[in-house]
C-alpha atoms as one frame of an Amber mdcrd trajectory, in Angstrom:
protein
   7.281 -15.164  39.306   8.856 -18.576  38.602   6.316 -20.574  36.701   6.743
 -24.326  37.437   3.089 -25.505  36.680   3.663 -26.457  33.034   2.088 -29.950
  33.487  -1.262 -28.036  33.775  -0.759 -25.279  31.224   2.573 -24.316  29.687
   3.505 -20.767  29.953   5.013 -18.696  28.339   4.379 -19.478  24.956   6.677
 -18.735  21.978   6.345 -15.288  20.648   4.998 -16.582  17.296   1.857 -18.010
  18.996   0.668 -14.508  20.044   1.508 -13.123  16.720  -0.409 -15.760  14.782
  -3.495 -15.189  17.160  -3.437 -11.479  16.652  -2.798 -11.839  12.957  -5.672
 -14.409  12.440  -8.188 -12.255  14.505  -7.328  -9.028  12.653  -6.915 -10.421
   9.150  -8.596 -13.711   8.722 -11.343 -13.775  11.405 -14.053 -15.164   8.982
 -15.738 -18.655   9.336 -13.762 -21.343   7.793 -15.582 -23.683   5.495 -18.769
 -21.695   5.569 -18.273 -19.542   2.402 -16.354 -19.134  -0.668 -15.123 -15.454
  -0.129 -11.519 -14.696   0.469 -11.600 -14.454   4.105 -13.444 -17.782   4.694
 -10.781 -19.382   2.380  -8.052 -17.692   4.302  -9.435 -19.017   7.640  -9.781
 -22.443   6.099  -6.248 -22.450   5.192  -5.103 -21.451   8.799  -7.079 -24.537
  10.029  -5.748 -26.875   7.545  -2.111 -25.677   7.751  -2.266 -26.557  11.619
  -3.532 -29.901  10.690  -0.658 -30.523   8.413   1.899 -29.418  11.083   0.236
 -31.811  13.667   0.323 -34.582  10.912   4.210 -33.902  10.439   4.693 -33.897
  14.277   2.960 -37.285  14.758   3.858 -38.913  11.629   0.357 -39.011  10.244
   0.021 -39.638   6.692  -3.458 -37.914   6.283  -4.088 -34.699   8.061  -7.774
 -35.189   7.665  -7.518 -37.883  10.343  -6.898 -35.279  12.974 -10.003 -33.923
  14.621  -9.944 -30.531  16.433 -11.393 -30.522  19.997 -11.584 -28.005  22.730
  -8.938 -29.953  24.766  -7.640 -33.399  25.352 -10.495 -34.328  27.734 -13.082
 -33.710  24.888 -10.768 -35.954  22.670 -10.924 -38.688  25.077 -14.592 -38.472
  25.466 -15.089 -38.618  21.737 -12.700 -41.652  21.456 -14.385 -43.621  24.357
 -17.988 -42.677  23.946 -17.711 -42.919  20.105 -16.084 -46.199  19.982 -17.406
 -48.373  22.899 -20.680 -50.131  23.070 -22.609 -51.932  25.950 -20.829 -55.331
  26.626 -17.401 -54.055  25.622 -14.424 -54.258  28.065 -11.608 -51.839  28.302
  -8.088 -52.234  29.809  -6.601 -49.097  31.591  -4.089 -48.531  34.407  -4.251
 -47.178  37.918  -2.386 -44.046  36.888  -5.105 -42.457  34.671  -6.261 -38.870
  34.880 -10.082 -38.318  35.569 -10.415 -37.372  31.941 -10.010 -41.054  31.099
 -11.536 -42.701  34.230 -14.769 -40.512  34.537 -15.851 -41.111  30.936 -15.256
 -44.865  31.459 -17.219 -44.635  34.782 -20.108 -42.989  33.043 -20.020 -45.601
  30.237 -20.230 -48.332  32.992 -23.775 -47.394  33.693 -24.639 -48.478  30.049
 -22.901 -51.782  30.063 -19.274 -50.846  29.449 -16.889 -52.652  31.635 -13.296
 -51.523  32.429 -10.320 -52.822  34.575  -7.716 -50.519  35.908  -4.642 -52.622
  36.106  -2.653 -51.673  39.292   0.761 -50.100  38.803   3.453 -50.171  41.520
   4.078 -47.178  43.840   6.574 -45.542  41.082   3.679 -45.524  38.946   4.958
 -48.398  36.610   2.774 -50.599  34.708   3.616 -54.454  34.332   2.929 -55.486
  30.820   2.293 -58.982  31.842  -0.299 -57.878  34.201  -1.956 -55.959  31.502
  -2.094 -58.993  29.454  -3.384 -61.141  32.167  -6.468 -58.755  32.585  -7.683
 -59.423  28.963 -11.096 -60.745  28.709 -13.100 -62.214  25.917 -14.803 -59.033
  25.531 -12.000 -56.714  25.475 -12.124 -54.233  22.801  -9.720 -51.430  23.752
  -6.595 -50.646  25.616  -6.698 -47.022  26.901  -3.468 -45.708  28.585  -1.973
 -42.237  29.468   1.506 -41.896  27.901   2.876 -40.399  31.044   1.388 -39.833
  34.507   0.496 -36.246  35.228   1.413 -36.862  38.869   4.428 -38.953  38.779
   5.653 -38.363  35.067   6.094 -42.185  34.756   6.047 -43.361  31.159   3.783
 -46.329  30.239   4.893 -48.962  27.855   2.938 -47.789  24.974   4.913 -49.365
  22.212   4.500 -52.781  24.039   0.906 -52.013  24.536   0.289 -51.283  20.968
   1.964 -54.622  19.959  -0.357 -56.419  22.585  -3.330 -54.565  20.918  -2.273
 -55.880  17.523  -1.779 -59.374  18.722  -5.437 -59.551  20.194  -7.253 -57.349
  17.509  -7.809 -54.367  20.029  -7.818 -50.678  19.567  -5.172 -48.660  21.370
  -6.188 -45.365  22.770  -3.382 -42.988  24.112  -3.694 -39.958  26.354  -0.828
 -37.770  25.329  -1.565 -34.761  27.535   1.957 -34.909  29.114   3.925 -36.181
  26.305   2.599 -34.391  22.994   5.437 -32.154  22.017   7.902 -33.479  24.584
   8.497 -36.951  23.507   8.407 -38.243  19.788   5.172 -39.847  18.894   4.950
 -41.765  15.642   1.414 -43.225  15.540   2.272 -46.016  13.129   5.493 -47.227
  14.828   3.606 -47.089  18.231   0.541 -48.953  16.703  -1.717 -46.210  18.078
  -5.111 -46.098  16.911  -6.532 -43.158  18.608  -4.303 -40.331  19.923  -5.748
 -37.627  22.141  -3.577 -34.486  22.845  -4.193 -31.053  24.361  -2.898 -27.859
  22.449  -2.123 -25.857  25.545   0.512 -27.915  27.154   3.642 -29.162  25.203
   2.470 -28.072  22.002   2.704 -24.232  23.169  -0.802 -23.440  21.848  -3.501
 -21.638  23.648  -6.199 -23.009  25.951  -9.306 -24.266  24.256  -7.426 -26.311
  21.629  -6.609 -29.861  21.432  -7.266 -33.030  18.867  -7.882 -36.564  18.418
  -6.267 -38.543  15.817  -8.408 -41.376  14.460  -6.697 -44.253  12.416  -8.238
 -45.071   9.007 -10.636 -48.058   9.560 -11.728 -47.047  13.176 -15.419 -45.900
  13.245 -16.677 -43.542  15.797 -20.063 -41.960  16.864 -19.717 -38.166  17.037
 -20.422 -36.454  20.243 -22.041 -33.551  18.566 -24.285 -33.164  15.468 -24.859
 -30.059  13.505 -23.614 -27.830  10.986 -20.210 -28.868   9.301 -20.235 -26.671
   6.046 -20.447 -29.796   3.942 -23.446 -31.714   2.615 -25.816 -28.908   3.901
 -28.633 -30.344   1.918 -28.725 -33.340   4.128 -30.513 -33.807   7.454 -27.913
 -36.656   8.183 -24.541 -35.884   9.767 -21.863 -36.199   6.870 -19.533 -39.148
   7.131 -16.421 -37.109   6.020 -13.377 -36.860   8.157 -12.709 -34.617   9.934
 -15.912 -32.538   9.498 -18.200 -35.278  10.927 -16.670 -34.563  14.375 -16.391
 -30.953  14.073 -20.023 -29.668  14.048 -20.134 -25.795  14.681 -17.503 -23.271
  14.171 -14.158 -24.410  14.979 -11.680 -22.145  17.258  -9.931 -20.811  14.267
  -8.079 -18.217  16.305  -6.779 -20.630  18.770  -5.869 -23.092  16.097  -3.736
 -20.574  14.397  -1.976 -20.183  17.816  -1.667 -24.063  18.067  -0.061 -23.987
  14.434   2.482 -21.516  15.560   3.353 -23.607  18.696   3.887 -26.577  16.589
   5.929 -24.727  14.133   8.219 -23.712  17.047   8.480 -27.158  18.215   9.557
 -28.455  14.685  12.056 -25.697  14.176  13.547 -26.119  17.481  13.540 -29.816
  17.427  11.980 -32.294  19.973  15.570 -33.834  20.859  16.805 -30.286  21.823
  13.767 -29.374  23.843  13.619 -32.939  25.475  17.402 -32.612  26.383  16.848
 -29.176  28.150  13.869 -30.455  30.074  15.465 -33.669  31.121  18.485 -31.699
  32.319  16.424 -29.474  34.457  14.455 -32.283  35.798  17.443 -34.052  36.930
  18.885 -30.952  38.627  15.539 -30.376  40.442  15.573 -34.071  41.458  19.171
 -34.300  42.520  18.802 -31.016  44.556  15.723 -31.926  46.275  16.978 -35.372
  47.072  19.430 -34.042  49.516  16.875 -32.030  51.616  15.946 -33.813  54.897
  12.127 -34.529  55.201  11.389 -34.428  51.557   9.663 -37.477  49.865  10.112
 -37.752  46.180   7.600 -39.674  43.955   7.899 -41.281  40.663  10.422 -43.663
  38.749  13.366 -41.787  40.157  15.046 -42.045  36.663  14.974 -40.882  33.140
  13.165 -41.056  30.812  10.142 -39.530  32.392   7.757 -36.611  31.643   9.325
 -33.373  33.038   7.167 -33.601  36.072   8.237 -34.106  39.737   6.049 -34.469
  42.780   7.193 -34.167  46.306   5.854 -33.586  49.860   7.468 -32.328  52.881
   7.029 -34.827  55.706   3.285 -34.872  56.730   2.632 -31.169  55.679  -0.381
 -30.402  53.698   0.640 -30.061  50.049  -1.587 -27.105  49.533   0.096 -25.324
  52.504   3.508 -26.002  50.891   2.325 -24.569  47.445   0.708 -21.577  49.005
   4.062 -20.601  50.805   5.945 -21.270  47.589   3.679 -18.763  45.826   3.379
 -16.101  48.446   6.845 -16.094  49.993   9.078 -17.266  47.137   7.157 -16.310
  44.152   7.086 -19.811  42.594   3.796 -21.145  41.051   3.360 -25.097  41.301
   0.380 -27.186  41.562  -0.651 -29.082  44.902  -3.525 -31.437  45.769  -4.742
 -34.579  43.805  -4.304 -33.294  40.182  -7.717 -34.531  39.012  -6.121 -38.070
  39.171  -7.722 -39.962  42.227  -6.552 -43.417  41.104  -3.003 -42.233  40.687
  -2.880 -40.809  44.013  -4.225 -44.095  45.565  -1.589 -45.976  43.686   1.200
 -43.660  45.224  -0.429 -43.563  48.622  -0.872 -39.818  48.589  -4.664 -39.546
  48.516  -4.841 -37.837  51.919  -1.893 -35.503  51.567  -1.833 -34.911  47.927
   1.506 -33.733  46.319   3.396 -30.611  45.426   4.078 -30.862  41.599   6.718
 -29.254  39.674   6.125 -29.155  36.016   9.057 -27.979  33.871   9.180 -26.595
  30.471  11.595 -25.516  27.740  11.495 -21.915  28.854  12.543 -22.733  32.454
  16.118 -22.110  33.373  18.803 -23.725  35.563  18.733 -20.614  37.799  15.001
 -20.898  38.482  15.543 -24.539  39.241  18.130 -23.655  41.669  15.954 -20.942
  43.452  13.086 -23.530  43.645  15.494 -26.105  45.451  16.504 -23.354  47.932
  12.841 -22.409  48.643  11.930 -26.141  49.364  15.139 -26.282  51.490  14.017
 -23.354  53.629  10.364 -24.617  53.914  11.627 -28.168  54.912  13.651 -26.411
  57.590  10.811 -24.193  59.092   7.878 -26.648  58.765   7.173 -29.197  61.338
């Protein structure tokens, strides 16, 4: 099987990820922060070490500003629901994932307003249009770093400067860029950074996190035991425990730490160069096939994602044939991003999405191109 669904979940993982999970399960499987015995302390060190690695990756000076979550979706919910109040206004884009749009839609019932600034058919956001959409009650700019459908990068650095000029908070959804592009939260003026563990960071599912800049106050999503200030009935106001009620996913976090260690050892530049080369090979090869429609910016840089269609054929049928006949795993449909598909004009048909990772090869990309060429020849 050729796995090209890495924009959903990256697979395979580096060998160290499985090793870290098994080692933690066997030797350090106690509850971190819930005791002073050796096993609890060892588990706590696993969790904190992963915080340190993530802080190094994102150039965060205080690892305690990183909150572990189940995934990027939970991180976005914590950022949006924890920060916004009735009467607030949010600027976002028309290329957002449902993980951003659905919480905003839910908040609108309680008086939070949002404006999804239209992007063009390549998924690109005009910064001037973003600034023109500002309102007197705007408190936040909330943007994906890169579209999960088209791979288009958003102007995060410029949006960060815009947020600073207008005293706004910048929330970034790094689901498609964490571990793929360098992210320096200070240099990009990011106040809140949501990221998944199971994609470009090579961790297991059930992991993710939210960076919260010092000075940003959020209301927790969950309340309960934190292992700290247990004598009080009030939720502790201590980072990161105030947002991590209940037992954290120690085993998953150990795997996430191993994934980040792999990234830091290999180097983001090397990983990005390999993925960009494969993306260009795929784009160049598919562009020569009659009947294929390619979506996205059509140029680098972009996230290692390429979405296509074969004439008017249903994207689900194409993905099914790739899987069953050619042993190639891709994702088809609307990709939990209805607004993005409206922007691209693909709501009815969906798209066939190829997601590339560091572990894919040029030979696999060539096979994918030949498979699409055969399908384009044989489908009406």
